[in-house]
VEXFIVO-549899 format. One record per residue (C-alpha): residue number from 0; x, y, z. Coordinates in pm, whole numbers, always signed. Example, Ala and Ser with C-alpha at 12.3 -4.5 7.8 and 13.67 -1.06 7.14 Angstrom:
<setor><k>0</k><px>+1230</px><py>-450</py><pz>+780</pz></setor>
<setor><k>1</k><px>+1367</px><py>-106</py><pz>+714</pz></setor>
END
This chain:
<setor><k>0</k><px>+13794</px><py>+8861</py><pz>+6240</pz></setor>
<setor><k>1</k><px>+13808</px><py>+8781</py><pz>+5879</pz></setor>
<setor><k>2</k><px>+14015</px><py>+8806</py><pz>+5596</pz></setor>
<setor><k>3</k><px>+13892</px><py>+8945</py><pz>+5267</pz></setor>
<setor><k>4</k><px>+14108</px><py>+8949</py><pz>+5031</pz></setor>
<setor><k>5</k><px>+14467</px><py>+8859</py><pz>+4882</pz></setor>
<setor><k>6</k><px>+14639</px><py>+8959</py><pz>+4612</pz></setor>
<setor><k>7</k><px>+15027</px><py>+8916</py><pz>+4481</pz></setor>
<setor><k>8</k><px>+15132</px><py>+9143</py><pz>+4243</pz></setor>
<setor><k>9</k><px>+15426</px><py>+9293</py><pz>+4036</pz></setor>
<setor><k>10</k><px>+15600</px><py>+9625</py><pz>+4161</pz></setor>
<setor><k>11</k><px>+15780</px><py>+9726</py><pz>+3856</pz></setor>
<setor><k>12</k><px>+15745</px><py>+10188</py><pz>+3983</pz></setor>
<setor><k>13</k><px>+15793</px><py>+10103</py><pz>+4317</pz></setor>
<setor><k>14</k><px>+16081</px><py>+10246</py><pz>+4378</pz></setor>
<setor><k>15</k><px>+15926</px><py>+10611</py><pz>+4357</pz></setor>
<setor><k>16</k><px>+15632</px><py>+10691</py><pz>+4543</pz></setor>
<setor><k>17</k><px>+15645</px><py>+10950</py><pz>+4463</pz></setor>
<setor><k>18</k><px>+15595</px><py>+10918</py><pz>+4089</pz></setor>
<setor><k>19</k><px>+15189</px><py>+10889</py><pz>+3980</pz></setor>
<setor><k>20</k><px>+15341</px><py>+10855</py><pz>+3638</pz></setor>
<setor><k>21</k><px>+15515</px><py>+10537</py><pz>+3687</pz></setor>
<setor><k>22</k><px>+15365</px><py>+10158</py><pz>+3530</pz></setor>
<setor><k>23</k><px>+15076</px><py>+10074</py><pz>+3768</pz></setor>
<setor><k>24</k><px>+15095</px><py>+9694</py><pz>+3914</pz></setor>
<setor><k>25</k><px>+15009</px><py>+9391</py><pz>+3750</pz></setor>
<setor><k>26</k><px>+14806</px><py>+9147</py><pz>+3945</pz></setor>
<setor><k>27</k><px>+15005</px><py>+8819</py><pz>+3927</pz></setor>
<setor><k>28</k><px>+14748</px><py>+8579</py><pz>+4148</pz></setor>
<setor><k>29</k><px>+14473</px><py>+8716</py><pz>+4296</pz></setor>
<setor><k>30</k><px>+14210</px><py>+8528</py><pz>+4592</pz></setor>
<setor><k>31</k><px>+13869</px><py>+8720</py><pz>+4751</pz></setor>
<setor><k>32</k><px>+13584</px><py>+8634</py><pz>+4931</pz></setor>
<setor><k>33</k><px>+13329</px><py>+8910</py><pz>+4929</pz></setor>
<setor><k>34</k><px>+13032</px><py>+8649</py><pz>+5016</pz></setor>
<setor><k>35</k><px>+13004</px><py>+8879</py><pz>+5378</pz></setor>
<setor><k>36</k><px>+12864</px><py>+9188</py><pz>+5096</pz></setor>
<setor><k>37</k><px>+12555</px><py>+9203</py><pz>+5018</pz></setor>
<setor><k>38</k><px>+12458</px><py>+9095</py><pz>+4662</pz></setor>
<setor><k>39</k><px>+12418</px><py>+9337</py><pz>+4470</pz></setor>
<setor><k>40</k><px>+12725</px><py>+9528</py><pz>+4658</pz></setor>
<setor><k>41</k><px>+12998</px><py>+9194</py><pz>+4578</pz></setor>
<setor><k>42</k><px>+13086</px><py>+9402</py><pz>+4201</pz></setor>
<setor><k>43</k><px>+13166</px><py>+9695</py><pz>+4313</pz></setor>
<setor><k>44</k><px>+13374</px><py>+9515</py><pz>+4622</pz></setor>
<setor><k>45</k><px>+13574</px><py>+9372</py><pz>+4412</pz></setor>
<setor><k>46</k><px>+13689</px><py>+9607</py><pz>+4164</pz></setor>
<setor><k>47</k><px>+13711</px><py>+9912</py><pz>+4489</pz></setor>
<setor><k>48</k><px>+13998</px><py>+9574</py><pz>+4642</pz></setor>
<setor><k>49</k><px>+14178</px><py>+9550</py><pz>+4337</pz></setor>
<setor><k>50</k><px>+14169</px><py>+9983</py><pz>+4303</pz></setor>
<setor><k>51</k><px>+14311</px><py>+9992</py><pz>+4637</pz></setor>
<setor><k>52</k><px>+14566</px><py>+9672</py><pz>+4641</pz></setor>
<setor><k>53</k><px>+14703</px><py>+9902</py><pz>+4295</pz></setor>
<setor><k>54</k><px>+14733</px><py>+10159</py><pz>+4485</pz></setor>
<setor><k>55</k><px>+14900</px><py>+10110</py><pz>+4828</pz></setor>
<setor><k>56</k><px>+15084</px><py>+9867</py><pz>+4652</pz></setor>
<setor><k>57</k><px>+15228</px><py>+10100</py><pz>+4371</pz></setor>
<setor><k>58</k><px>+15339</px><py>+10353</py><pz>+4695</pz></setor>
<setor><k>59</k><px>+15545</px><py>+10105</py><pz>+4886</pz></setor>
<setor><k>60</k><px>+15872</px><py>+10140</py><pz>+4843</pz></setor>
<setor><k>61</k><px>+16116</px><py>+9758</py><pz>+4731</pz></setor>
<setor><k>62</k><px>+16157</px><py>+9590</py><pz>+5127</pz></setor>
<setor><k>63</k><px>+15885</px><py>+9733</py><pz>+5292</pz></setor>
<setor><k>64</k><px>+15562</px><py>+9665</py><pz>+5513</pz></setor>
<setor><k>65</k><px>+15332</px><py>+9959</py><pz>+5514</pz></setor>
<setor><k>66</k><px>+14959</px><py>+9892</py><pz>+5673</pz></setor>
<setor><k>67</k><px>+14701</px><py>+10133</py><pz>+5578</pz></setor>
<setor><k>68</k><px>+14372</px><py>+10174</py><pz>+5801</pz></setor>
<setor><k>69</k><px>+14046</px><py>+10261</py><pz>+5648</pz></setor>
<setor><k>70</k><px>+13728</px><py>+10217</py><pz>+5814</pz></setor>
<setor><k>71</k><px>+13690</px><py>+9902</py><pz>+6039</pz></setor>
<setor><k>72</k><px>+13941</px><py>+9770</py><pz>+5784</pz></setor>
<setor><k>73</k><px>+14344</px><py>+9665</py><pz>+5763</pz></setor>
<setor><k>74</k><px>+14548</px><py>+9694</py><pz>+5430</pz></setor>
<setor><k>75</k><px>+14881</px><py>+9558</py><pz>+5445</pz></setor>
<setor><k>76</k><px>+15153</px><py>+9535</py><pz>+5175</pz></setor>
<setor><k>77</k><px>+15474</px><py>+9418</py><pz>+5185</pz></setor>
<setor><k>78</k><px>+15727</px><py>+9513</py><pz>+4884</pz></setor>
<setor><k>79</k><px>+15959</px><py>+9221</py><pz>+4864</pz></setor>
<setor><k>80</k><px>+16264</px><py>+9410</py><pz>+4584</pz></setor>
<setor><k>81</k><px>+15898</px><py>+9414</py><pz>+4321</pz></setor>
<setor><k>82</k><px>+15716</px><py>+9127</py><pz>+4418</pz></setor>
<setor><k>83</k><px>+15469</px><py>+9254</py><pz>+4585</pz></setor>
<setor><k>84</k><px>+15162</px><py>+9092</py><pz>+4853</pz></setor>
<setor><k>85</k><px>+14902</px><py>+9273</py><pz>+4969</pz></setor>
<setor><k>86</k><px>+14624</px><py>+9202</py><pz>+5196</pz></setor>
<setor><k>87</k><px>+14239</px><py>+9314</py><pz>+5291</pz></setor>
<setor><k>88</k><px>+14131</px><py>+9202</py><pz>+5649</pz></setor>
<setor><k>89</k><px>+13906</px><py>+9378</py><pz>+5936</pz></setor>
<setor><k>90</k><px>+14111</px><py>+9564</py><pz>+6189</pz></setor>
<setor><k>91</k><px>+14116</px><py>+9286</py><pz>+6514</pz></setor>
<setor><k>92</k><px>+14359</px><py>+9059</py><pz>+6253</pz></setor>
<setor><k>93</k><px>+14684</px><py>+9106</py><pz>+6452</pz></setor>
<setor><k>94</k><px>+14926</px><py>+9333</py><pz>+6249</pz></setor>
<setor><k>95</k><px>+15202</px><py>+9059</py><pz>+6293</pz></setor>
<setor><k>96</k><px>+15024</px><py>+8799</py><pz>+6196</pz></setor>
<setor><k>97</k><px>+14925</px><py>+8938</py><pz>+5923</pz></setor>
<setor><k>98</k><px>+15283</px><py>+9035</py><pz>+5818</pz></setor>
<setor><k>99</k><px>+15337</px><py>+8658</py><pz>+5855</pz></setor>
<setor><k>100</k><px>+15099</px><py>+8573</py><pz>+5695</pz></setor>
<setor><k>101</k><px>+15246</px><py>+8757</py><pz>+5349</pz></setor>
<setor><k>102</k><px>+15568</px><py>+8676</py><pz>+5388</pz></setor>
<setor><k>103</k><px>+15481</px><py>+8313</py><pz>+5350</pz></setor>
<setor><k>104</k><px>+15255</px><py>+8398</py><pz>+5030</pz></setor>
<setor><k>105</k><px>+15514</px><py>+8541</py><pz>+4852</pz></setor>
<setor><k>106</k><px>+15784</px><py>+8254</py><pz>+4984</pz></setor>
<setor><k>107</k><px>+15555</px><py>+8032</py><pz>+4769</pz></setor>
<setor><k>108</k><px>+15487</px><py>+8236</py><pz>+4522</pz></setor>
<setor><k>109</k><px>+15824</px><py>+8224</py><pz>+4430</pz></setor>
<setor><k>110</k><px>+15856</px><py>+7870</py><pz>+4485</pz></setor>
<setor><k>111</k><px>+15559</px><py>+7774</py><pz>+4303</pz></setor>
<setor><k>112</k><px>+15647</px><py>+8047</py><pz>+3935</pz></setor>
<setor><k>113</k><px>+16017</px><py>+8119</py><pz>+4033</pz></setor>
<setor><k>114</k><px>+16120</px><py>+8430</py><pz>+3845</pz></setor>
<setor><k>115</k><px>+15853</px><py>+8436</py><pz>+3629</pz></setor>
<setor><k>116</k><px>+15705</px><py>+8727</py><pz>+3717</pz></setor>
<setor><k>117</k><px>+15960</px><py>+8971</py><pz>+3623</pz></setor>
<setor><k>118</k><px>+15838</px><py>+8956</py><pz>+3239</pz></setor>
<setor><k>119</k><px>+15462</px><py>+8974</py><pz>+3319</pz></setor>
<setor><k>120</k><px>+15271</px><py>+9227</py><pz>+3211</pz></setor>
<setor><k>121</k><px>+14939</px><py>+9160</py><pz>+3176</pz></setor>
<setor><k>122</k><px>+14726</px><py>+9143</py><pz>+3491</pz></setor>
<setor><k>123</k><px>+14686</px><py>+8700</py><pz>+3509</pz></setor>
<setor><k>124</k><px>+14326</px><py>+8596</py><pz>+3594</pz></setor>
<setor><k>125</k><px>+14453</px><py>+8287</py><pz>+3633</pz></setor>
<setor><k>126</k><px>+14337</px><py>+8097</py><pz>+3956</pz></setor>
<setor><k>127</k><px>+14682</px><py>+7976</py><pz>+4155</pz></setor>
<setor><k>128</k><px>+14509</px><py>+7741</py><pz>+4441</pz></setor>
<setor><k>129</k><px>+14769</px><py>+7785</py><pz>+4733</pz></setor>
<setor><k>130</k><px>+14657</px><py>+8101</py><pz>+4750</pz></setor>
<setor><k>131</k><px>+14272</px><py>+8060</py><pz>+4787</pz></setor>
<setor><k>132</k><px>+14333</px><py>+7755</py><pz>+4993</pz></setor>
<setor><k>133</k><px>+14591</px><py>+7976</py><pz>+5243</pz></setor>
<setor><k>134</k><px>+14274</px><py>+8292</py><pz>+5195</pz></setor>
<setor><k>135</k><px>+14027</px><py>+8004</py><pz>+5400</pz></setor>
<setor><k>136</k><px>+14308</px><py>+7851</py><pz>+5601</pz></setor>
<setor><k>137</k><px>+14462</px><py>+8164</py><pz>+5783</pz></setor>
<setor><k>138</k><px>+14142</px><py>+8315</py><pz>+5870</pz></setor>
<setor><k>139</k><px>+14274</px><py>+8195</py><pz>+6157</pz></setor>
<setor><k>140</k><px>+14494</px><py>+8389</py><pz>+6297</pz></setor>
<setor><k>141</k><px>+14646</px><py>+8104</py><pz>+6490</pz></setor>
<setor><k>142</k><px>+14797</px><py>+7962</py><pz>+6217</pz></setor>
<setor><k>143</k><px>+14971</px><py>+8275</py><pz>+6106</pz></setor>
<setor><k>144</k><px>+15090</px><py>+8298</py><pz>+6480</pz></setor>
<setor><k>145</k><px>+15228</px><py>+7923</py><pz>+6404</pz></setor>
<setor><k>146</k><px>+15402</px><py>+8120</py><pz>+6116</pz></setor>
<setor><k>147</k><px>+15531</px><py>+8399</py><pz>+6278</pz></setor>
<setor><k>148</k><px>+15651</px><py>+8164</py><pz>+6570</pz></setor>
<setor><k>149</k><px>+15977</px><py>+8058</py><pz>+6249</pz></setor>
<setor><k>150</k><px>+15962</px><py>+8427</py><pz>+6128</pz></setor>
<setor><k>151</k><px>+16180</px><py>+8626</py><pz>+6388</pz></setor>
<setor><k>152</k><px>+16295</px><py>+8822</py><pz>+6156</pz></setor>
<setor><k>153</k><px>+15896</px><py>+9027</py><pz>+6110</pz></setor>
<setor><k>154</k><px>+16017</px><py>+9130</py><pz>+6499</pz></setor>
<setor><k>155</k><px>+16308</px><py>+9355</py><pz>+6432</pz></setor>
<setor><k>156</k><px>+16144</px><py>+9504</py><pz>+6070</pz></setor>
<setor><k>157</k><px>+15963</px><py>+9804</py><pz>+6133</pz></setor>
<setor><k>158</k><px>+15588</px><py>+9864</py><pz>+5933</pz></setor>
<setor><k>159</k><px>+15498</px><py>+10177</py><pz>+5866</pz></setor>
<setor><k>160</k><px>+15095</px><py>+10260</py><pz>+5930</pz></setor>
<setor><k>161</k><px>+14924</px><py>+10545</py><pz>+5788</pz></setor>
<setor><k>162</k><px>+14551</px><py>+10607</py><pz>+5921</pz></setor>
<setor><k>163</k><px>+14435</px><py>+10671</py><pz>+5596</pz></setor>
<setor><k>164</k><px>+14438</px><py>+10653</py><pz>+5209</pz></setor>
<setor><k>165</k><px>+14485</px><py>+10961</py><pz>+5180</pz></setor>
<setor><k>166</k><px>+14791</px><py>+10948</py><pz>+5351</pz></setor>
<setor><k>167</k><px>+14990</px><py>+10752</py><pz>+5141</pz></setor>
<setor><k>168</k><px>+14951</px><py>+10956</py><pz>+4821</pz></setor>
<setor><k>169</k><px>+15197</px><py>+11156</py><pz>+4704</pz></setor>
<setor><k>170</k><px>+15220</px><py>+11552</py><pz>+4784</pz></setor>
<setor><k>171</k><px>+14907</px><py>+11664</py><pz>+4545</pz></setor>
<setor><k>172</k><px>+14743</px><py>+11334</py><pz>+4469</pz></setor>
<setor><k>173</k><px>+14358</px><py>+11306</py><pz>+4563</pz></setor>
<setor><k>174</k><px>+14229</px><py>+11008</py><pz>+4594</pz></setor>
<setor><k>175</k><px>+13869</px><py>+11148</py><pz>+4417</pz></setor>
<setor><k>176</k><px>+14063</px><py>+11156</py><pz>+4103</pz></setor>
<setor><k>177</k><px>+14222</px><py>+10845</py><pz>+4127</pz></setor>
<setor><k>178</k><px>+13891</px><py>+10723</py><pz>+4122</pz></setor>
<setor><k>179</k><px>+13793</px><py>+10867</py><pz>+3799</pz></setor>
<setor><k>180</k><px>+14091</px><py>+10744</py><pz>+3630</pz></setor>
<setor><k>181</k><px>+14134</px><py>+10422</py><pz>+3766</pz></setor>
<setor><k>182</k><px>+14003</px><py>+10132</py><pz>+3464</pz></setor>
<setor><k>183</k><px>+13919</px><py>+9906</py><pz>+3779</pz></setor>
<setor><k>184</k><px>+13617</px><py>+10060</py><pz>+3924</pz></setor>
<setor><k>185</k><px>+13365</px><py>+10079</py><pz>+3596</pz></setor>
<setor><k>186</k><px>+13150</px><py>+10322</py><pz>+3589</pz></setor>
<setor><k>187</k><px>+12870</px><py>+10195</py><pz>+3828</pz></setor>
<setor><k>188</k><px>+13147</px><py>+10144</py><pz>+4112</pz></setor>
<setor><k>189</k><px>+13211</px><py>+10505</py><pz>+4059</pz></setor>
<setor><k>190</k><px>+12855</px><py>+10612</py><pz>+4076</pz></setor>
<setor><k>191</k><px>+12886</px><py>+10414</py><pz>+4357</pz></setor>
<setor><k>192</k><px>+13148</px><py>+10590</py><pz>+4544</pz></setor>
<setor><k>193</k><px>+13055</px><py>+10935</py><pz>+4493</pz></setor>
<setor><k>194</k><px>+12753</px><py>+10841</py><pz>+4678</pz></setor>
<setor><k>195</k><px>+12895</px><py>+10621</py><pz>+4938</pz></setor>
<setor><k>196</k><px>+13135</px><py>+10971</py><pz>+4993</pz></setor>
<setor><k>197</k><px>+12827</px><py>+11212</py><pz>+4985</pz></setor>
<setor><k>198</k><px>+12666</px><py>+10994</py><pz>+5283</pz></setor>
<setor><k>199</k><px>+13010</px><py>+10997</py><pz>+5456</pz></setor>
<setor><k>200</k><px>+13020</px><py>+10625</py><pz>+5418</pz></setor>
<setor><k>201</k><px>+13314</px><py>+10601</py><pz>+5150</pz></setor>
<setor><k>202</k><px>+13463</px><py>+10307</py><pz>+5093</pz></setor>
<setor><k>203</k><px>+13227</px><py>+10122</py><pz>+5378</pz></setor>
<setor><k>204</k><px>+13210</px><py>+9807</py><pz>+5152</pz></setor>
<setor><k>205</k><px>+13572</px><py>+9764</py><pz>+5186</pz></setor>
END
């Protein structure tokens, strides 16, 4: 089991999942471990993680939890009234443990930063020590399971599961066009995406 990334984002436009014109989510904190990718894939992996995180977070309405299946990975997203946590992990990590982790990350973020996130306008590049530690600690789902026993409300919360990233997108939206428009992806990463798609390995680095 592997957690690749955990992000905290401000999702100002998340209330309208059908609108592709609403504001893009802003990164408040980001912790990633791409050491299991090949050296020359790591930069592209980080860019695709950020791209997909923004894509999924933007389409997660307030108070909703959703999971997106992508190849052998799952992207989990929880939007708590505009403050959103997203994590990338392999398919073997228990879903409810993943959301228990996201719930805790949001609790800790609000303890540390209060409501200051509401006025943030640009991506933060500063490291948040807690998130880096959480990325390491919760590689073991048993640690998240300890949280799950406390957070019993998760048992009663519906988690929406999407089988592909395309199913998260609004009608008429295409992943290819989002890739082309994304400022998160360099020209090299966009080229990597197109080549991988041709060989039926689209985004397998995630």
